[in-house]
C-alpha positions in Angstrom: 16.5 8.6 -4.5 16.8 10.2 -1.2 18.7 8.1 1.4 20.5 6.2 -1.4 24.4 6.5 -1.2 25.5 6.4 -5.0 28.5 4.7 -5.9 28.0 5.5 -9.5 27.2 3.0 -11.8 30.3 1.1 -11.9 30.6 0.8 -7.7 27.8 -1.7 -7.9 28.6 -3.3 -11.2 25.2 -2.3 -12.6 24.5 -2.1 -16.4 21.7 -0.7 -18.5 18.6 1.5 -17.4 19.4 1.2 -13.5 22.9 2.1 -14.1 22.0 5.5 -15.8 19.5 6.2 -13.4 21.9 5.9 -10.6 24.6 7.8 -12.4 22.2 10.6 -13.1 21.9 11.4 -9.4 19.1 12.2 -7.0 16.1 14.1 -8.6 17.2 13.8 -12.1 16.0 11.6 -14.9 18.6 9.3 -16.3 19.0 11.9 -19.3 20.2 14.4 -16.7 16.7 16.4 -16.7 15.0 17.2 -13.4 12.1 14.7 -12.8 8.8 15.3 -11.9 8.0 15.3 -8.1 5.4 12.6 -7.5 2.8 14.4 -5.2 0.5 11.6 -4.4 -0.1 7.7 -5.4 -3.6 6.3 -5.4 -4.5 2.4 -5.8 -7.4 1.6 -7.7 -8.9 -1.7 -6.8 -11.1 -3.5 -9.2 -14.3 -4.5 -7.3 -17.5 -6.2 -7.8 -19.6 -3.7 -5.9 -18.6 -0.3 -5.3 -21.0 0.6 -2.8 -20.3 -2.6 -0.6 -16.6 -2.1 -1.0 -16.9 1.6 0.3 -19.0 0.5 3.4 -16.6 -2.4 4.1 -13.7 0.1 4.1 -15.5 2.6 6.1 -17.6 0.5 8.5 -15.1 -2.3 9.0 -11.6 -1.0 8.5 -12.4 2.6 9.8 -11.5 4.6 6.7 -13.8 7.7 5.8 -15.8 8.2 2.7 -14.1 10.3 0.3 -16.6 10.3 -2.6 -18.6 8.2 -4.7 -19.6 8.7 -8.4 -22.9 7.3 -10.0 -26.1 5.9 -8.5 -25.4 3.2 -7.8 -21.7 4.0 -7.6 -19.4 2.4 -10.0 -16.2 4.5 -8.8 -15.3 5.9 -5.4 -12.9 6.4 -2.8 -11.9 6.3 0.9 -9.4 8.1 2.8 -7.4 7.9 6.2 -5.1 10.7 6.9 -3.2 11.2 3.9 -3.8 8.0 2.4 -6.6 7.2 -0.3 -7.8 4.0 -1.9 -10.2 4.1 -4.9 -12.6 1.6 -6.3 -13.7 0.9 -9.9 -16.5 -1.7 -10.3 -15.5 -4.2 -13.1 -12.9 -2.1 -14.7 -9.5 -0.9 -13.9 -7.2 -3.1 -11.8 -7.5 -6.6 -11.0 -8.3 -9.0 -8.3 -5.6 -9.8 -5.7 -3.9 -6.4 -5.8 -1.8 -5.9 -2.5 -1.8 -2.4 -1.0 0.7 -1.3 1.8 -1.0 0.9 4.2 1.0 2.6 7.0 -0.5 3.0 10.3 0.7 4.5 13.7 0.4 1.3 15.5 -0.6 -2.1 14.0 -1.2 -3.9 17.3 -3.7 -1.1 18.2 -5.5 -1.7 14.9 -5.2 -5.6 15.3 -7.4 -5.1 18.7 -9.8 -3.0 17.0 -10.2 -5.4 14.1 -10.7 -8.7 16.1 -14.1 -7.5 16.9 -15.1 -6.8 13.5 -15.8 -9.1 10.4 -12.4 -9.0 9.1 -10.5 -11.7 7.1 -7.1 -11.6 9.0 -4.7 -13.7 7.2 -1.9 -12.9 9.6 -1.9 -11.1 12.9 0.9 -8.4 13.6 4.0 -10.0 12.8 7.6 -8.4 12.8 9.9 -9.0 9.6 13.4 -8.9 9.1 13.1 -5.7 6.9 12.0 -3.7 10.1 8.2 -3.5 9.5 5.4 -5.0 11.6 2.5 -5.9 9.6 -0.9 -7.5 9.6 -2.3 -9.0 6.5 -5.9 -8.4 5.7 -8.0 -9.8 2.9 -10.9 -7.8 1.8 -14.2 -9.4 0.3 -13.0 -8.9 -3.2 -9.6 -10.7 -2.6 -7.5 -7.9 -2.5 -4.8 -7.7 0.3 -4.0 -4.9 2.8 -0.7 -4.9 4.4 -1.3 -2.9 7.6 2.4 -1.8 8.5 4.5 0.0 11.3 7.9 0.6 11.2 9.9 -1.3 14.1 13.6 -1.8 15.3 12.3 -5.1 17.0 13.8 -8.4 16.0 11.6 -10.7 13.6 9.3 -12.8 15.8 7.2 -15.0 13.3 6.6 -16.9 10.2 7.4 -15.3 6.6 4.7 -13.3 5.1 1.6 -15.3 4.3 0.2 -15.2 0.9 
């Protein structure tokens, strides 16, 4: 819980599991043991056609192919920087999953994607939580929130569903 100032479970009036987590302190489970350090989180998106999804994320959104399993592939993944997204054909996950992908400059990415076949549901918009985001739907109905941190004031409507 790095960056969280703990007031103890009583300071926030919390009860139950969250109170035990806060009382345990940063880096510890609610029973006081040291918690495992997460190294990497990878979303797995359920898709109709893994080969088509890999092609879309590489050719249109600008990711790099990481791997594909099977012929034709029924599982595979793409990467960009330290981020990875995996695809499973008619298996894991569900349609309509939302994924936040942090980028250096969402406005630059928006300009690039304008010339490609991308379903941009919301152009870059600055929200009150200090993030400028662009909302994109992929061909399987998953939503990608390309995001960049900002200190600018909000400049548009609420997040589009």
